[in-house]
C-alpha positions as CSV (number, residue, x, y, z in Angstrom):
1,M,0.2,0.1,0.0
2,D,1.3,3.5,-1.0
3,Q,1.7,6.2,1.4
4,P,-1.7,8.2,1.9
5,N,-2.2,11.4,0.1
6,K,-1.6,14.0,2.7
7,S,-0.4,16.8,0.5
8,A,-2.7,19.3,2.5
9,N,-0.4,18.7,5.5
10,Q,3.2,19.8,5.8
11,P,5.3,17.0,6.8
12,K,6.6,17.2,10.3
13,I,9.6,14.9,9.5
14,Q,11.1,14.5,6.1
15,I,13.5,11.6,5.8
16,D,15.3,12.0,2.3
17,H,17.1,9.4,0.7
18,L,19.0,8.5,3.8
19,Y,21.9,5.9,4.1
20,F,23.7,5.0,7.1
21,S,27.0,2.8,7.4
22,F,29.2,1.9,10.4
23,G,32.0,1.5,8.0
24,D,34.5,4.0,6.3
25,T,32.8,3.6,3.1
26,L,29.2,3.7,2.1
27,K,28.9,0.0,1.3
28,E,30.9,-1.1,4.3
29,N,28.5,-2.5,7.1
30,L,25.5,-0.6,5.4
31,I,22.7,-0.6,7.8
32,I,20.0,1.9,6.0
33,E,19.9,2.3,2.4
34,D,17.9,5.0,0.4
35,F,15.5,5.3,3.1
36,S,12.7,8.1,2.2
37,L,9.7,8.9,4.2
38,D,7.4,11.6,5.4
39,V,5.9,11.6,8.9
40,Y,3.1,14.2,9.3
41,D,2.4,16.5,12.1
42,Q,0.4,14.9,14.9
43,E,0.9,11.3,13.3
44,F,1.4,8.1,15.1
45,L,3.8,6.1,13.1
46,S,5.0,2.8,13.8
47,V,8.2,0.9,12.3
48,V,8.4,-2.7,12.3
49,G,11.0,-5.0,10.6
50,P,13.4,-7.9,10.9
51,S,16.0,-7.7,13.8
52,G,18.9,-5.8,12.4
53,C,17.3,-3.8,9.8
54,G,18.0,-0.5,11.3
55,K,14.8,0.5,13.1
56,S,16.6,1.8,16.3
57,T,19.3,3.3,14.1
58,L,16.7,5.3,12.1
59,L,15.3,6.7,15.6
60,N,18.8,7.7,16.8
61,I,19.4,9.6,13.4
62,I,15.9,11.2,13.7
63,A,16.9,12.4,17.3
64,G,20.4,13.6,16.1
65,L,22.3,11.1,18.1
66,L,23.9,9.5,14.9
67,P,24.8,11.5,11.7
68,A,23.6,10.2,8.4
69,T,26.0,8.8,6.1
70,R,24.4,10.1,3.1
71,G,20.9,11.9,2.9
72,R,19.2,14.1,5.5
73,V,16.4,14.3,8.0
74,L,14.4,17.6,8.1
75,L,12.2,18.8,10.9
76,D,9.7,21.4,9.9
77,G,11.7,21.7,6.5
78,A,15.0,22.5,8.3
79,E,17.9,20.2,9.1
80,P,18.6,20.0,12.9
81,E,22.0,20.4,14.2
82,G,22.5,17.3,16.6
83,P,19.9,16.4,19.5
84,G,17.3,18.9,20.8
85,P,14.6,19.2,23.3
86,D,12.2,19.2,20.2
87,R,12.7,15.5,19.9
88,T,12.7,13.2,22.9
89,M,13.4,9.5,23.2
90,V,11.9,6.6,25.3
91,F,14.0,3.4,25.4
92,Q,13.0,-0.2,26.1
93,D,15.0,-0.1,29.3
94,D,14.3,2.2,32.2
95,A,16.0,5.6,31.9
96,V,14.9,6.8,35.2
97,F,17.4,8.3,37.9
98,P,17.2,6.0,40.8
99,W,18.2,8.7,43.3
100,Y,15.4,11.1,42.3
101,T,11.8,10.7,43.3
102,V,9.0,10.2,40.8
103,R,8.3,14.0,40.8
104,Q,12.0,14.9,40.6
105,N,12.6,12.7,37.4
106,V,9.7,14.2,35.7
107,E,10.7,17.8,36.7
108,Y,14.4,17.2,35.6
109,G,14.2,18.0,31.9
110,P,12.0,21.2,32.0
111,R,14.3,22.4,35.0
112,A,17.5,21.7,33.2
113,A,15.9,23.5,29.9
114,G,15.4,26.6,32.2
115,M,11.8,26.6,32.6
116,P,10.4,28.8,35.6
117,R,10.0,26.8,38.8
118,A,6.2,27.4,38.9
119,E,5.8,26.1,35.3
120,V,8.3,23.2,36.0
121,E,6.0,22.2,39.1
122,A,2.7,22.8,37.2
123,T,3.9,20.7,34.1
124,A,5.0,17.8,36.2
125,T,1.8,17.8,38.1
126,R,0.0,17.7,34.7
127,Y,1.8,14.7,33.3
128,L,1.9,12.9,36.5
129,Q,-1.8,13.0,36.7
130,M,-2.0,12.0,33.0
131,V,0.0,8.8,33.6
132,G,-1.7,8.0,37.0
133,L,1.3,8.6,39.1
134,Y,0.4,11.8,41.0
135,D,-0.3,9.8,44.4
136,D,3.2,8.1,43.9
137,R,5.2,11.3,43.3
138,D,7.4,11.0,46.3
139,K,8.4,7.6,45.9
140,Y,11.8,6.4,44.5
141,P,12.1,4.2,41.4
142,R,13.0,1.1,43.5
143,Q,9.5,1.3,45.0
144,L,7.7,1.0,41.8
145,S,6.8,-1.9,39.5
146,G,8.2,-2.2,35.9
147,G,5.0,-0.7,34.5
148,M,5.2,2.4,36.8
149,R,8.8,3.1,35.9
150,K,7.9,3.0,32.2
151,R,5.1,5.5,33.1
152,V,7.7,7.8,34.6
153,D,9.8,7.5,31.4
154,I,6.8,8.6,29.3
155,A,5.9,11.4,31.7
156,R,9.5,12.6,31.8
157,A,9.6,12.7,28.1
158,M,6.1,14.3,27.6
159,A,7.0,16.9,30.4
160,M,9.7,18.3,27.5
161,Q,6.7,19.0,25.5
162,P,8.5,17.8,22.6
163,Q,7.5,18.2,18.8
164,V,8.4,14.7,18.3
165,L,8.5,11.7,20.7
166,L,10.6,8.7,19.4
167,M,10.0,5.3,21.2
168,D,12.1,2.3,20.8
169,E,10.3,-0.7,21.9
170,P,9.2,0.9,25.2
171,F,7.0,-1.9,26.3
172,A,8.9,-4.9,25.0
173,A,10.2,-5.8,28.5
174,L,6.9,-5.9,30.2
175,D,4.6,-8.8,30.9
176,V,1.6,-9.1,28.5
177,M,-1.1,-7.8,31.1
178,T,1.1,-4.6,32.0
179,K,2.0,-4.1,28.2
180,E,-1.7,-4.1,27.2
181,R,-2.7,-1.7,30.0
182,L,0.1,0.8,29.0
183,Q,-0.8,0.6,25.5
184,E,-4.4,1.7,26.4
185,E,-3.1,4.3,28.7
186,F,-0.7,5.8,26.1
187,M,-3.3,5.9,23.5
188,T,-5.4,8.0,25.9
189,L,-2.3,10.3,26.5
190,W,-1.4,10.6,22.8
191,N,-5.2,11.5,21.9
192,A,-4.9,14.3,24.4
193,A,-1.6,15.5,23.4
194,R,-1.3,14.5,19.7
195,T,2.5,14.8,19.8
196,T,4.0,13.4,16.6
197,V,5.3,9.9,17.5
198,V,7.7,7.5,15.6
199,F,7.4,4.1,17.5
200,V,9.6,1.2,17.0
201,T,8.2,-2.4,17.9
202,H,8.6,-6.0,17.0
203,D,4.9,-6.7,18.0
204,L,2.5,-6.5,15.0
205,E,-0.6,-6.1,17.1
206,E,0.9,-3.3,19.0
207,A,1.9,-1.5,15.9
208,L,-1.5,-1.7,14.5
209,Y,-3.4,-0.9,17.6
210,L,-1.3,2.4,18.3
211,S,-0.7,3.6,14.8
212,E,-2.2,5.5,12.1
213,R,0.3,4.0,9.5
214,V,2.9,1.3,9.9
215,V,6.1,1.2,8.1
216,V,7.7,-2.1,7.2
217,M,11.6,-2.1,6.8
218,S,13.3,-4.6,4.7
219,R,16.0,-6.9,5.9
220,N,19.6,-5.3,6.2
221,P,20.1,-2.9,4.7
222,G,17.0,-1.3,5.9
223,R,14.7,0.2,3.2
224,V,10.9,1.0,3.2
225,E,9.4,-2.3,2.0
226,R,5.8,-1.5,2.8
227,V,3.7,1.3,4.4
228,M,0.1,0.4,5.5
229,D,-2.6,2.8,6.5
230,V,-4.6,1.7,9.6
231,P,-8.0,3.0,9.0
232,L,-9.3,2.6,12.6
233,E,-11.1,5.3,14.4
234,Q,-9.6,7.1,17.4
235,P,-9.6,6.7,20.3
236,R,-9.5,2.9,20.2
237,H,-10.5,0.5,22.7
238,V,-8.3,-2.8,23.3
239,D,-11.1,-4.9,21.9
240,V,-10.6,-3.6,18.4
241,K,-7.8,-6.3,18.3
242,T,-10.3,-9.0,17.9
243,S,-12.1,-7.5,15.0
244,A,-12.0,-8.9,11.5
245,V,-10.4,-5.8,9.9
246,F,-7.6,-5.7,12.7
247,Q,-6.9,-9.5,12.2
248,E,-6.7,-9.1,8.4
249,M,-4.4,-6.3,8.6
250,R,-2.2,-8.3,11.2
251,R,-2.3,-11.3,8.7
252,E,-1.2,-8.9,5.7
253,L,1.7,-7.4,7.7
254,A,2.9,-10.9,8.6
255,E,2.8,-12.1,5.2
256,V,5.0,-9.2,4.0
257,L,7.5,-10.2,7.0
258,H,7.5,-13.8,6.3
259,T,8.2,-13.2,2.7
260,M,11.4,-11.4,3.6
261,H,12.8,-14.9,4.5
262,G,10.9,-15.2,7.9
263,G,12.6,-12.0,9.0
264,L,10.2,-11.2,12.1
265,E,8.1,-13.6,14.1
266,A,4.5,-12.4,14.0
267,R,3.3,-11.9,17.6
């Protein structure tokens, strides 16, 4: 399926003929090859693909943590110079500071960015309430479950009020029930904030449930193999996963991935 016609909307992110190699030459240890894609303002876009196809590398390039070998990434039509508060990352592993309380973790970014104290406190309160951790604001990470620590990660990222939220398999390490609950909660949070999200996952159901589009990357080197629209109304309830439309899209995605030499286990 081709990319949808969104010509009326200016792309938030433009990825233009991107190449990335870990070697001294373009073809040495080539990870990403001629990758082009537009991500639109307020869009939730997921990226799936075989292990090693460059999904996480792509996020790191968008974040400014890695330089492109060739090509470019534009944000609102301009090429960013390295990392910035306009793009924040949420990783699979917890990134909370163990010596800070929940509130202090969420306040850290806005405080470091020079936000006035009253605004820092108000912003932290807002996002702690949104992720359901306000009553736990004075606890330390060691006192929290894995799911609660992940909520701290999300609240801390959102408190920076980024233009783009980059998420690298943030729920992968959680048990099934906690993962499903956090997917629902994050859907509610995203529908309220409508931040542009690029979300990497190995889980096809997660990609389809959360996203408006799903990008399938090919086996190394990573290219755009397929872009699928997800025409399900927002906000979504977890029960949509059992619908015939959802299951047909999941089957279609799994077929694409299995065609690429069984590169991803369809979960």
